[in-house]
C-alpha positions in Angstrom: -16.1 22.3 7.6 -14.8 24.4 10.4 -15.6 23.4 14.0 -16.2 19.8 13.0 -14.5 16.8 14.5 -12.9 13.8 12.7 -12.0 10.6 14.5 -9.1 8.5 13.1 -9.1 5.0 14.6 -5.8 3.3 14.1 -2.7 5.5 13.9 -0.3 3.8 11.5 0.9 4.9 8.0 -2.6 5.0 6.4 -4.5 6.6 9.3 -1.7 9.2 9.9 -1.5 10.1 6.2 -5.2 10.5 5.8 -5.2 12.8 8.9 -2.5 15.0 7.3 -4.3 15.1 4.0 -7.5 16.3 5.8 -5.5 18.9 7.6 -4.3 20.3 4.2 -7.9 21.3 3.2 -10.0 21.5 6.4 -9.8 23.3 9.7 -11.6 20.5 11.5 -10.3 19.0 14.8 -8.6 15.6 14.2 -9.0 13.2 17.1 -6.9 10.1 17.2 -7.5 6.7 18.9 -5.3 3.6 19.0 -5.5 0.6 21.2 -1.8 1.3 21.8 -2.2 4.6 23.5 1.5 5.5 23.0 0.9 5.7 19.3 -1.9 8.3 19.8 0.4 10.4 22.0 3.2 10.2 19.5 0.8 11.2 16.7 -0.2 14.3 18.7 3.4 15.2 19.5 4.1 15.1 15.7 1.0 17.3 15.0 -0.5 14.5 12.9 -3.6 14.7 15.0 -4.9 17.5 17.3 -6.2 15.4 20.2 -5.5 11.9 21.5 -8.2 10.0 23.3 -8.0 6.8 25.3 -11.4 5.4 24.6 -13.8 5.0 21.6 -16.5 6.7 23.6 -14.5 9.9 24.0 -13.4 9.7 20.4 -16.9 9.4 18.7 -18.4 12.2 20.7 -19.6 14.9 18.2 -17.6 13.3 15.4 -18.9 14.1 12.0 -16.5 11.7 10.3 -15.0 8.4 11.6 -12.2 6.7 9.7 -11.3 3.2 10.6 -7.7 2.5 9.6 -7.0 -0.9 11.1 -6.7 -4.5 9.6 -9.8 -5.9 8.0 -10.8 -8.5 10.7 -10.3 -6.0 13.4 -12.4 -3.5 11.4 -15.3 -5.9 11.5 -14.9 -6.3 15.3 -14.7 -2.5 15.7 -17.9 -1.9 13.7 -19.7 -4.0 16.3 -18.2 -2.0 19.1 -19.2 1.3 17.4 -22.7 0.1 17.0 -23.1 -0.1 20.8 -22.0 3.5 21.3 -24.1 6.6 20.8 -23.1 8.4 17.6 -23.8 11.8 16.1 -26.8 11.8 13.7 -25.7 11.2 10.1 -22.1 10.6 11.0 -20.1 9.2 8.1 -18.1 6.1 8.9 -15.5 4.7 6.4 -12.6 2.3 6.5 -9.5 1.6 4.5 -9.5 -2.2 4.3 -8.2 -4.2 1.4 -11.4 -6.3 1.3 -14.9 -4.9 1.2 -17.7 -7.4 1.0 -17.5 -8.7 4.6 -17.0 -5.3 6.0 -19.8 -3.7 4.1 -22.1 -6.5 5.1 -21.2 -6.0 8.7 -21.8 -2.3 8.4 -25.5 -2.8 7.8 -25.8 -2.7 11.6 -25.5 1.1 11.4 -28.8 1.4 9.5 -30.6 1.4 12.8 -28.4 4.1 14.2 -28.9 6.9 11.6 -25.2 6.6 10.7 -23.8 6.2 7.1 -21.1 3.7 6.3 -19.2 4.0 3.1 -16.5 1.4 2.4 -13.1 2.8 1.3 -9.8 1.5 0.1 -6.9 3.9 -0.8 -4.8 1.9 -3.1 -1.4 3.3 -2.1 1.3 2.3 0.3 5.0 2.8 1.1 8.2 1.0 1.8 7.9 2.4 5.3 5.3 1.7 8.0 4.1 3.3 11.2 2.8 6.8 12.2 6.3 8.4 11.7 6.2 7.5 8.0 2.9 9.4 7.4 2.8 11.7 4.4 0.0 14.0 3.3 0.9 13.2 -0.4 0.9 9.4 0.1 -2.3 9.0 -1.9 -1.5 11.5 -4.6 -2.7 10.2 -8.0 -3.6 6.9 -6.4 -7.0 5.2 -6.9 -9.2 5.6 -3.9 -12.1 3.1 -4.2 -15.4 3.7 -2.5 -18.0 1.0 -2.1 -21.2 2.7 -0.8 -24.2 0.5 -0.2 -26.9 0.8 -2.9 -29.2 2.6 -0.5 -26.5 5.2 0.4 -27.5 8.7 -0.7 -25.2 10.5 -3.2 -24.8 13.5 -0.9 -23.0 11.4 1.7 -20.6 10.0 -0.9 -19.9 13.5 -2.1 -19.4 14.7 1.4 -16.8 12.0 2.1 -15.0 12.9 -1.2 -14.9 16.5 0.0 -13.4 15.5 3.3 -10.7 13.5 1.5 -10.0 16.0 -1.3 -6.6 16.7 0.3 -5.4 13.2 -0.7 -5.4 14.3 -4.4 -6.5 10.7 -5.1 -8.8 9.6 -8.0 -12.1 8.4 -6.5 -13.8 5.4 -8.1 -17.1 3.9 -7.0 -17.8 0.2 -7.3 -19.7 -2.6 -5.5 -17.9 -4.6 -2.8 -17.8 -7.8 -4.9 -16.3 -5.9 -7.9 -13.7 -4.4 -5.6 -12.7 -7.8 -4.0 -12.4 -9.4 -7.5 -10.3 -6.5 -8.7 -7.8 -6.4 -5.9 -7.8 -10.2 -5.7 -6.3 -10.3 -9.2 -3.9 -7.4 -9.1 -2.8 -7.4 -5.5 -3.8 -10.4 -3.3 -2.9 -13.1 -5.7 0.5 -11.7 -6.6 1.4 -11.6 -2.9 0.6 -15.3 -2.7 2.8 -16.0 -5.7 5.7 -13.9 -4.2 5.4 -15.8 -0.9 5.3 -19.1 -2.8 8.5 -18.3 -4.7 10.3 -17.6 -1.4 9.1 -20.9 0.0 10.3 -22.6 -3.1 13.7 -21.1 -2.6 13.8 -22.2 1.0 12.9 -25.7 0.1 15.5 -25.9 -2.7 18.1 -24.6 -0.2 17.6 -27.8 1.8 19.2 -29.7 -1.1 21.5 -27.0 -2.5 23.4 -25.3 0.3 24.1 -21.6 0.0 21.7 -21.1 -3.0 20.2 -18.1 -1.1 23.5 -16.2 -1.7 22.7 -16.1 -5.4 19.1 -14.8 -4.8 20.3 -11.5 -3.4 19.7 -9.4 -6.6 16.8 -10.1 -9.0 15.1 -12.6 -6.9 14.8 -10.2 -4.0 13.4 -7.6 -6.3 10.6 -9.7 -7.8 9.6 -11.0 -4.3 9.7 -7.7 -2.5 6.0 -7.8 -1.7 6.5 -11.1 0.2 8.0 -9.0 3.0 4.6 -7.5 3.8 2.8 -7.9 7.1 1.8 -11.6 7.7 -1.0 -10.5 10.0 -2.5 -8.3 7.3 -2.2 -10.9 4.6 -3.7 -13.6 6.7 -6.7 -11.5 7.3 -7.0 -10.4 3.7 -6.9 -14.0 2.4 -9.5 -15.2 4.9 -11.8 -12.3 3.9 -11.4 -12.8 0.2 -11.4 -16.5 0.2 -13.7 -17.3 -2.7 -11.9 -14.9 -5.1 -8.5 -16.3 -4.1 -9.6 -19.9 -4.4 -11.0 -19.2 -7.9 -7.7 -17.5 -8.9 -5.7 -20.5 -7.5 -7.7 -22.8 -9.7 -7.0 -20.7 -12.8 -3.3 -20.5 -11.8 -3.1 -24.3 -11.7 -4.5 -24.4 -15.2 -2.0 -21.8 -16.4 1.0 -23.7 -14.9 -0.4 -27.0 -16.4 -0.3 -25.2 -19.8 3.3 -24.2 -19.3 4.2 -27.7 -18.2 2.7 -29.2 -21.3 4.5 -26.8 -23.6 7.8 -27.7 -22.0 7.1 -31.5 -22.1 6.4 -31.1 -25.8 9.5 -28.9 -26.2 7.2 -26.7 -28.3 9.6 -23.8 -28.9 7.0 -21.7 -30.8 4.4 -21.9 -28.1 7.0 -21.2 -25.4 8.3 -18.1 -27.3 4.7 -16.8 -27.9 3.8 -17.4 -24.3 6.6 -14.9 -23.2 6.0 -12.6 -26.1 2.3 -12.2 -25.4 3.0 -11.6 -21.7 5.6 -9.0 -22.6 3.3 -7.2 -25.0 0.5 -7.1 -22.5 2.7 -5.9 -19.7 4.3 -3.2 -21.8 0.9 -1.7 -22.5 0.1 -1.4 -18.7 0.1 2.2 -17.4 3.5 3.2 -16.2 4.1 4.4 -12.7 0.5 5.2 -11.8 -0.4 4.4 -8.2 -2.0 1.0 -7.9 -2.7 -1.8 -5.4 0.9 -2.6 -5.2 3.2 0.4 -4.4 5.4 1.4 -7.3 9.2 1.4 -6.8 11.2 4.3 -8.2 14.7 2.7 -8.2 17.9 4.2 -9.5 21.0 2.1 -9.8 24.4 3.9 -9.4 27.8 2.5 -10.2 30.3 3.5 -7.5 34.1 2.9 -7.0 35.2 1.1 -3.9 36.6 3.8 -1.7 35.8 5.0 1.8 33.1 7.6 1.9 31.6 7.0 -1.5 28.1 6.3 -0.1 28.2 9.4 2.0 29.3 11.4 -1.1 26.3 10.1 -3.1 23.7 10.7 -0.3 25.3 14.1 0.4 24.9 15.2 -3.2 21.2 14.4 -3.1 20.6 15.6 0.4 22.1 18.9 -0.5 19.3 19.4 -3.0 16.5 18.1 -0.7 16.0 14.9 -2.6 14.8 12.3 -0.2 15.9 8.6 -0.5 13.4 6.2 0.9 15.7 3.2 0.8 19.3 2.4 -0.1 21.0 -0.9 -0.6 24.5 -2.0 -1.6 24.0 -4.7 -4.3 27.6 -5.4 -4.9 30.9 -3.9 -3.8 34.2 -5.7 -4.0 37.8 -4.6 -4.1 39.0 -3.5 -7.5 35.6 -3.6 -9.2 32.6 -1.3 -9.4 29.9 -1.5 -6.7 26.2 -0.9 -7.4 23.9 1.2 -5.2 20.2 0.9 -5.5 18.5 4.1 -4.4 14.7 4.2 -4.0 12.7 7.4 -4.3 9.1 8.5 -3.6 8.3 9.6 -7.1 9.4 9.5 -10.7 10.2 13.2 -10.5 12.6 12.8 -7.6 14.3 9.8 -9.3 14.9 11.8 -12.5 16.3 14.7 -10.5 18.6 12.4 -8.7 19.7 10.8 -12.0 20.5 14.1 -13.6 22.3 15.4 -10.5 24.5 12.3 -10.0 25.4 12.3 -13.7 26.6 15.9 -13.3 29.0 14.5 -10.8 30.1 11.9 -13.3 28.4 8.9 -11.7 27.0 6.4 -14.1 23.3 5.7 -13.4 20.7 3.5 -15.0 17.0 2.6 -14.5 15.6 -1.0 -14.9 11.8 -0.9 -15.4 
């Protein structure tokens, strides 16, 4: 695919990471466009893209592949813009949105322009955001869902997969409604639940002063995904409305079931409720990339003395083990403190665990 041009629209974590993944396998020229022109300039200075353009018209010129990496509602608006611009014949256009039905429906406008739209959703993410967090391996072993229209020829789907082979993702094809139902259950709805738990804590704090102090550990862990972008989740919910409403109805039924068990004080049913949930969860695939990013956390007991954190990070940094996040969970005089270190992969977590234990640190994993 030498001498071909690829346009990336939207230069954040996903757009930047796809660009780097394409660069691994292809000698094509990667052109970047972002409404915030400074992002495009930064991406070029970091060698994430080869050229930065200030207009869509300049970007689409001679582009064989166009990747739209912006929020879902903006994607729909941008599709309408692209449809008004002359495009190269048989250009492949794809997106990375977390909902597909509305976007694929909107994309039918390209049928009259001899352009091919194939919906896409790389199911991977990171603790970090923005172009500077871009990684070529972000999508490795992740599911990358493609939702081609039923009239789309197989050769175009195969060509898109070839372009994206550097992601090392697992490609799966499904219909837009199948996709939206799937991610509604395993991603969209859990984000609503996490946000609701946070709201519940805030409401209780109105009556119980300082209760938030006690939510610093486990509660923060199980509600991590509530810290995601409000703009993104607003758009996702609005574009997957019917699936979400159906899931909310089922959730109300589920909570009513729990309420009745508790009112009856039915210890057997309550026990079985948690047992069945445990059994099902324990059978889920471990640490494979999914719709919600996996967290590879390692907990380390540390003595309270100056420089201990620098010592821990220095040990790992000396072996090129990258820490994506570090948090002090507890450290008080005369008792052990606990560091929570987050890593990009299970391999790096195990390397860190072994290395720190060589230095007589006590470590443990809570999965």
